[in-house]
Biotite code that builds the C-alpha atoms (Angstrom):
import biotite.structure as struc

atoms = struc.array([
    struc.Atom([-36.550, -0.300, -8.757], chain_id="A", res_id=1, res_name="UNK", atom_name="CA", element="C"),
    struc.Atom([-36.302, 1.711, -5.555], chain_id="A", res_id=2, res_name="UNK", atom_name="CA", element="C"),
    struc.Atom([-34.011, 0.521, -2.801], chain_id="A", res_id=3, res_name="UNK", atom_name="CA", element="C"),
    struc.Atom([-31.277, -0.853, -5.050], chain_id="A", res_id=4, res_name="UNK", atom_name="CA", element="C"),
    struc.Atom([-29.137, 2.262, -4.827], chain_id="A", res_id=5, res_name="UNK", atom_name="CA", element="C"),
    struc.Atom([-25.878, 2.629, -2.945], chain_id="A", res_id=6, res_name="UNK", atom_name="CA", element="C"),
    struc.Atom([-26.152, 5.453, -0.444], chain_id="A", res_id=7, res_name="UNK", atom_name="CA", element="C"),
    struc.Atom([-23.355, 7.278, 1.303], chain_id="A", res_id=8, res_name="UNK", atom_name="CA", element="C"),
    struc.Atom([-24.319, 5.614, 4.597], chain_id="A", res_id=9, res_name="UNK", atom_name="CA", element="C"),
    struc.Atom([-23.595, 2.214, 3.027], chain_id="A", res_id=10, res_name="UNK", atom_name="CA", element="C"),
    struc.Atom([-19.985, 3.182, 2.332], chain_id="A", res_id=11, res_name="UNK", atom_name="CA", element="C"),
    struc.Atom([-17.559, 2.518, 5.144], chain_id="A", res_id=12, res_name="UNK", atom_name="CA", element="C"),
    struc.Atom([-15.519, 5.590, 6.000], chain_id="A", res_id=13, res_name="UNK", atom_name="CA", element="C"),
    struc.Atom([-13.458, 7.015, 8.811], chain_id="A", res_id=14, res_name="UNK", atom_name="CA", element="C"),
    struc.Atom([-9.909, 6.035, 9.765], chain_id="A", res_id=15, res_name="UNK", atom_name="CA", element="C"),
    struc.Atom([-10.894, 4.700, 13.195], chain_id="A", res_id=16, res_name="UNK", atom_name="CA", element="C"),
    struc.Atom([-13.705, 2.540, 11.840], chain_id="A", res_id=17, res_name="UNK", atom_name="CA", element="C"),
    struc.Atom([-11.638, 1.129, 8.967], chain_id="A", res_id=18, res_name="UNK", atom_name="CA", element="C"),
    struc.Atom([-8.593, 0.551, 11.185], chain_id="A", res_id=19, res_name="UNK", atom_name="CA", element="C"),
    struc.Atom([-10.702, -1.302, 13.739], chain_id="A", res_id=20, res_name="UNK", atom_name="CA", element="C"),
    struc.Atom([-12.207, -3.468, 10.995], chain_id="A", res_id=21, res_name="UNK", atom_name="CA", element="C"),
    struc.Atom([-8.782, -4.561, 9.725], chain_id="A", res_id=22, res_name="UNK", atom_name="CA", element="C"),
    struc.Atom([-7.336, -5.023, 13.237], chain_id="A", res_id=23, res_name="UNK", atom_name="CA", element="C"),
    struc.Atom([-10.201, -6.760, 15.028], chain_id="A", res_id=24, res_name="UNK", atom_name="CA", element="C"),
    struc.Atom([-12.414, -8.114, 12.267], chain_id="A", res_id=25, res_name="UNK", atom_name="CA", element="C"),
    struc.Atom([-12.538, -11.638, 10.896], chain_id="A", res_id=26, res_name="UNK", atom_name="CA", element="C"),
    struc.Atom([-11.366, -12.420, 7.383], chain_id="A", res_id=27, res_name="UNK", atom_name="CA", element="C"),
    struc.Atom([-11.561, -14.950, 4.592], chain_id="A", res_id=28, res_name="UNK", atom_name="CA", element="C"),
    struc.Atom([-10.878, -15.481, 0.914], chain_id="A", res_id=29, res_name="UNK", atom_name="CA", element="C"),
    struc.Atom([-13.257, -16.081, -1.971], chain_id="A", res_id=30, res_name="UNK", atom_name="CA", element="C"),
    struc.Atom([-11.702, -15.651, -5.404], chain_id="A", res_id=31, res_name="UNK", atom_name="CA", element="C"),
    struc.Atom([-10.914, -12.831, -6.315], chain_id="A", res_id=32, res_name="UNK", atom_name="CA", element="C"),
    struc.Atom([-11.447, -11.149, -2.919], chain_id="A", res_id=33, res_name="UNK", atom_name="CA", element="C"),
    struc.Atom([-9.866, -11.229, 0.474], chain_id="A", res_id=34, res_name="UNK", atom_name="CA", element="C"),
    struc.Atom([-12.615, -9.951, 2.721], chain_id="A", res_id=35, res_name="UNK", atom_name="CA", element="C"),
    struc.Atom([-12.655, -8.574, 6.251], chain_id="A", res_id=36, res_name="UNK", atom_name="CA", element="C"),
    struc.Atom([-15.827, -8.234, 8.280], chain_id="A", res_id=37, res_name="UNK", atom_name="CA", element="C"),
    struc.Atom([-17.031, -7.260, 11.731], chain_id="A", res_id=38, res_name="UNK", atom_name="CA", element="C"),
    struc.Atom([-20.387, -6.865, 13.410], chain_id="A", res_id=39, res_name="UNK", atom_name="CA", element="C"),
    struc.Atom([-21.023, -3.622, 15.276], chain_id="A", res_id=40, res_name="UNK", atom_name="CA", element="C"),
    struc.Atom([-24.048, -2.312, 17.171], chain_id="A", res_id=41, res_name="UNK", atom_name="CA", element="C"),
    struc.Atom([-26.382, -0.249, 15.034], chain_id="A", res_id=42, res_name="UNK", atom_name="CA", element="C"),
    struc.Atom([-28.336, 2.918, 15.651], chain_id="A", res_id=43, res_name="UNK", atom_name="CA", element="C"),
    struc.Atom([-31.801, 3.629, 14.333], chain_id="A", res_id=44, res_name="UNK", atom_name="CA", element="C"),
    struc.Atom([-31.941, 4.541, 10.659], chain_id="A", res_id=45, res_name="UNK", atom_name="CA", element="C"),
    struc.Atom([-28.569, 3.065, 9.682], chain_id="A", res_id=46, res_name="UNK", atom_name="CA", element="C"),
    struc.Atom([-28.331, 0.522, 6.859], chain_id="A", res_id=47, res_name="UNK", atom_name="CA", element="C"),
    struc.Atom([-27.643, -3.124, 7.742], chain_id="A", res_id=48, res_name="UNK", atom_name="CA", element="C"),
    struc.Atom([-24.376, -3.280, 5.774], chain_id="A", res_id=49, res_name="UNK", atom_name="CA", element="C"),
    struc.Atom([-21.514, -0.833, 5.127], chain_id="A", res_id=50, res_name="UNK", atom_name="CA", element="C"),
    struc.Atom([-18.723, -1.702, 2.725], chain_id="A", res_id=51, res_name="UNK", atom_name="CA", element="C"),
    struc.Atom([-15.287, -0.654, 1.534], chain_id="A", res_id=52, res_name="UNK", atom_name="CA", element="C"),
    struc.Atom([-13.538, -1.651, -1.698], chain_id="A", res_id=53, res_name="UNK", atom_name="CA", element="C"),
    struc.Atom([-9.796, -1.711, -2.295], chain_id="A", res_id=54, res_name="UNK", atom_name="CA", element="C"),
    struc.Atom([-7.929, -2.623, -5.477], chain_id="A", res_id=55, res_name="UNK", atom_name="CA", element="C"),
    struc.Atom([-4.169, -2.432, -4.807], chain_id="A", res_id=56, res_name="UNK", atom_name="CA", element="C"),
    struc.Atom([-1.966, -0.373, -7.084], chain_id="A", res_id=57, res_name="UNK", atom_name="CA", element="C"),
    struc.Atom([0.622, -3.134, -6.788], chain_id="A", res_id=58, res_name="UNK", atom_name="CA", element="C"),
    struc.Atom([-1.680, -5.477, -8.748], chain_id="A", res_id=59, res_name="UNK", atom_name="CA", element="C"),
    struc.Atom([-3.069, -3.002, -11.302], chain_id="A", res_id=60, res_name="UNK", atom_name="CA", element="C"),
    struc.Atom([-0.801, -0.095, -12.126], chain_id="A", res_id=61, res_name="UNK", atom_name="CA", element="C"),
    struc.Atom([-3.303, 1.730, -14.318], chain_id="A", res_id=62, res_name="UNK", atom_name="CA", element="C"),
    struc.Atom([-5.979, 3.725, -12.495], chain_id="A", res_id=63, res_name="UNK", atom_name="CA", element="C"),
    struc.Atom([-8.443, 2.993, -15.289], chain_id="A", res_id=64, res_name="UNK", atom_name="CA", element="C"),
    struc.Atom([-8.267, -0.752, -14.546], chain_id="A", res_id=65, res_name="UNK", atom_name="CA", element="C"),
    struc.Atom([-8.492, -0.232, -10.761], chain_id="A", res_id=66, res_name="UNK", atom_name="CA", element="C"),
    struc.Atom([-11.532, 1.984, -11.180], chain_id="A", res_id=67, res_name="UNK", atom_name="CA", element="C"),
    struc.Atom([-13.183, -0.554, -13.486], chain_id="A", res_id=68, res_name="UNK", atom_name="CA", element="C"),
    struc.Atom([-12.745, -3.325, -10.915], chain_id="A", res_id=69, res_name="UNK", atom_name="CA", element="C"),
    struc.Atom([-14.035, -1.106, -8.100], chain_id="A", res_id=70, res_name="UNK", atom_name="CA", element="C"),
    struc.Atom([-17.062, -0.184, -10.204], chain_id="A", res_id=71, res_name="UNK", atom_name="CA", element="C"),
    struc.Atom([-17.800, -3.865, -10.907], chain_id="A", res_id=72, res_name="UNK", atom_name="CA", element="C"),
    struc.Atom([-17.445, -4.720, -7.222], chain_id="A", res_id=73, res_name="UNK", atom_name="CA", element="C"),
    struc.Atom([-19.779, -1.886, -6.199], chain_id="A", res_id=74, res_name="UNK", atom_name="CA", element="C"),
    struc.Atom([-22.354, -3.093, -8.713], chain_id="A", res_id=75, res_name="UNK", atom_name="CA", element="C"),
    struc.Atom([-22.078, -6.695, -7.465], chain_id="A", res_id=76, res_name="UNK", atom_name="CA", element="C"),
    struc.Atom([-22.485, -5.494, -3.870], chain_id="A", res_id=77, res_name="UNK", atom_name="CA", element="C"),
    struc.Atom([-25.416, -3.268, -4.797], chain_id="A", res_id=78, res_name="UNK", atom_name="CA", element="C"),
    struc.Atom([-27.252, -6.185, -6.406], chain_id="A", res_id=79, res_name="UNK", atom_name="CA", element="C"),
    struc.Atom([-26.410, -8.729, -3.692], chain_id="A", res_id=80, res_name="UNK", atom_name="CA", element="C"),
    struc.Atom([-26.627, -6.632, -0.522], chain_id="A", res_id=81, res_name="UNK", atom_name="CA", element="C"),
    struc.Atom([-30.077, -7.961, 0.286], chain_id="A", res_id=82, res_name="UNK", atom_name="CA", element="C"),
    struc.Atom([-28.489, -11.403, 0.671], chain_id="A", res_id=83, res_name="UNK", atom_name="CA", element="C"),
    struc.Atom([-26.597, -9.905, 3.599], chain_id="A", res_id=84, res_name="UNK", atom_name="CA", element="C"),
    struc.Atom([-29.838, -9.563, 5.539], chain_id="A", res_id=85, res_name="UNK", atom_name="CA", element="C"),
    struc.Atom([-29.349, -13.162, 6.699], chain_id="A", res_id=86, res_name="UNK", atom_name="CA", element="C"),
    struc.Atom([-26.006, -12.061, 8.196], chain_id="A", res_id=87, res_name="UNK", atom_name="CA", element="C"),
    struc.Atom([-27.339, -9.191, 10.263], chain_id="A", res_id=88, res_name="UNK", atom_name="CA", element="C"),
    struc.Atom([-30.037, -8.840, 12.842], chain_id="A", res_id=89, res_name="UNK", atom_name="CA", element="C"),
    struc.Atom([-30.308, -8.491, 16.616], chain_id="A", res_id=90, res_name="UNK", atom_name="CA", element="C"),
    struc.Atom([-29.413, -4.800, 16.436], chain_id="A", res_id=91, res_name="UNK", atom_name="CA", element="C"),
    struc.Atom([-26.115, -5.548, 14.712], chain_id="A", res_id=92, res_name="UNK", atom_name="CA", element="C"),
    struc.Atom([-24.648, -4.020, 11.574], chain_id="A", res_id=93, res_name="UNK", atom_name="CA", element="C"),
    struc.Atom([-22.132, -5.613, 9.206], chain_id="A", res_id=94, res_name="UNK", atom_name="CA", element="C"),
    struc.Atom([-18.976, -3.753, 8.195], chain_id="A", res_id=95, res_name="UNK", atom_name="CA", element="C"),
    struc.Atom([-17.225, -5.447, 5.293], chain_id="A", res_id=96, res_name="UNK", atom_name="CA", element="C"),
    struc.Atom([-14.125, -4.670, 3.231], chain_id="A", res_id=97, res_name="UNK", atom_name="CA", element="C"),
    struc.Atom([-13.511, -6.259, -0.169], chain_id="A", res_id=98, res_name="UNK", atom_name="CA", element="C"),
    struc.Atom([-9.810, -6.306, -1.083], chain_id="A", res_id=99, res_name="UNK", atom_name="CA", element="C"),
    struc.Atom([-9.106, -7.434, -4.630], chain_id="A", res_id=100, res_name="UNK", atom_name="CA", element="C"),
    struc.Atom([-6.378, -10.055, -4.238], chain_id="A", res_id=101, res_name="UNK", atom_name="CA", element="C"),
    struc.Atom([-5.452, -11.405, -7.659], chain_id="A", res_id=102, res_name="UNK", atom_name="CA", element="C"),
    struc.Atom([-3.783, -10.088, -10.804], chain_id="A", res_id=103, res_name="UNK", atom_name="CA", element="C"),
    struc.Atom([-6.497, -11.676, -12.928], chain_id="A", res_id=104, res_name="UNK", atom_name="CA", element="C"),
    struc.Atom([-9.305, -9.441, -14.184], chain_id="A", res_id=105, res_name="UNK", atom_name="CA", element="C"),
    struc.Atom([-12.693, -10.946, -13.324], chain_id="A", res_id=106, res_name="UNK", atom_name="CA", element="C"),
    struc.Atom([-15.967, -10.285, -15.098], chain_id="A", res_id=107, res_name="UNK", atom_name="CA", element="C"),
    struc.Atom([-19.133, -8.909, -13.533], chain_id="A", res_id=108, res_name="UNK", atom_name="CA", element="C"),
    struc.Atom([-21.017, -12.213, -13.366], chain_id="A", res_id=109, res_name="UNK", atom_name="CA", element="C"),
    struc.Atom([-18.226, -14.041, -11.543], chain_id="A", res_id=110, res_name="UNK", atom_name="CA", element="C"),
    struc.Atom([-17.716, -11.084, -9.219], chain_id="A", res_id=111, res_name="UNK", atom_name="CA", element="C"),
    struc.Atom([-21.408, -11.071, -8.331], chain_id="A", res_id=112, res_name="UNK", atom_name="CA", element="C"),
    struc.Atom([-21.245, -14.795, -7.549], chain_id="A", res_id=113, res_name="UNK", atom_name="CA", element="C"),
    struc.Atom([-18.226, -14.192, -5.323], chain_id="A", res_id=114, res_name="UNK", atom_name="CA", element="C"),
    struc.Atom([-19.997, -11.465, -3.366], chain_id="A", res_id=115, res_name="UNK", atom_name="CA", element="C"),
    struc.Atom([-23.030, -13.760, -2.941], chain_id="A", res_id=116, res_name="UNK", atom_name="CA", element="C"),
    struc.Atom([-20.743, -16.546, -1.681], chain_id="A", res_id=117, res_name="UNK", atom_name="CA", element="C"),
    struc.Atom([-19.014, -14.182, 0.753], chain_id="A", res_id=118, res_name="UNK", atom_name="CA", element="C"),
    struc.Atom([-22.354, -13.228, 2.291], chain_id="A", res_id=119, res_name="UNK", atom_name="CA", element="C"),
    struc.Atom([-23.211, -16.931, 2.561], chain_id="A", res_id=120, res_name="UNK", atom_name="CA", element="C"),
    struc.Atom([-19.953, -17.687, 4.359], chain_id="A", res_id=121, res_name="UNK", atom_name="CA", element="C"),
    struc.Atom([-20.464, -14.792, 6.779], chain_id="A", res_id=122, res_name="UNK", atom_name="CA", element="C"),
    struc.Atom([-24.016, -15.971, 7.542], chain_id="A", res_id=123, res_name="UNK", atom_name="CA", element="C"),
    struc.Atom([-22.757, -19.531, 8.167], chain_id="A", res_id=124, res_name="UNK", atom_name="CA", element="C"),
    struc.Atom([-19.994, -18.261, 10.471], chain_id="A", res_id=125, res_name="UNK", atom_name="CA", element="C"),
    struc.Atom([-22.511, -16.187, 12.420], chain_id="A", res_id=126, res_name="UNK", atom_name="CA", element="C"),
    struc.Atom([-24.800, -19.213, 12.828], chain_id="A", res_id=127, res_name="UNK", atom_name="CA", element="C"),
    struc.Atom([-21.869, -21.330, 14.045], chain_id="A", res_id=128, res_name="UNK", atom_name="CA", element="C"),
    struc.Atom([-20.869, -18.713, 16.602], chain_id="A", res_id=129, res_name="UNK", atom_name="CA", element="C"),
    struc.Atom([-24.480, -18.365, 17.790], chain_id="A", res_id=130, res_name="UNK", atom_name="CA", element="C"),
    struc.Atom([-24.776, -22.148, 18.148], chain_id="A", res_id=131, res_name="UNK", atom_name="CA", element="C"),
    struc.Atom([-21.462, -22.249, 20.015], chain_id="A", res_id=132, res_name="UNK", atom_name="CA", element="C"),
    struc.Atom([-22.646, -19.513, 22.384], chain_id="A", res_id=133, res_name="UNK", atom_name="CA", element="C"),
    struc.Atom([-25.909, -21.375, 22.979], chain_id="A", res_id=134, res_name="UNK", atom_name="CA", element="C"),
    struc.Atom([-23.991, -24.545, 23.921], chain_id="A", res_id=135, res_name="UNK", atom_name="CA", element="C"),
    struc.Atom([-22.197, -22.803, 26.713], chain_id="A", res_id=136, res_name="UNK", atom_name="CA", element="C"),
    struc.Atom([-19.736, -20.462, 25.138], chain_id="A", res_id=137, res_name="UNK", atom_name="CA", element="C"),
    struc.Atom([-15.987, -20.710, 25.280], chain_id="A", res_id=138, res_name="UNK", atom_name="CA", element="C"),
    struc.Atom([-14.531, -23.690, 27.084], chain_id="A", res_id=139, res_name="UNK", atom_name="CA", element="C"),
])
């Protein structure tokens, strides 16, 4: 089962990169995540998607619970990241941040479905923006 790992290059890091994602990126909500995403130019050899996971201490005081939810989110991303291939292309790379936004603990299966739905929404938004640009851009 090669290729289903989660490499260091697929993890979003760096204060400037993360700050730019939260400032300039688009966002949405799919239970239990608030997600932020941006498309950036890619260099040769970089993965198509880089991600960041955040579970606020305000929602889950115990580190054990926060780590469990981050682990589940990483696993859901790892299994669904190939669905993000419809989001990327044209020399662009997707940066995405998953911010856990509810006090409710969610199981792995529902989390995986949420990640799949997020990638679907991002792909649909990209298609809409491409169609809008083809029609003549901003009016």
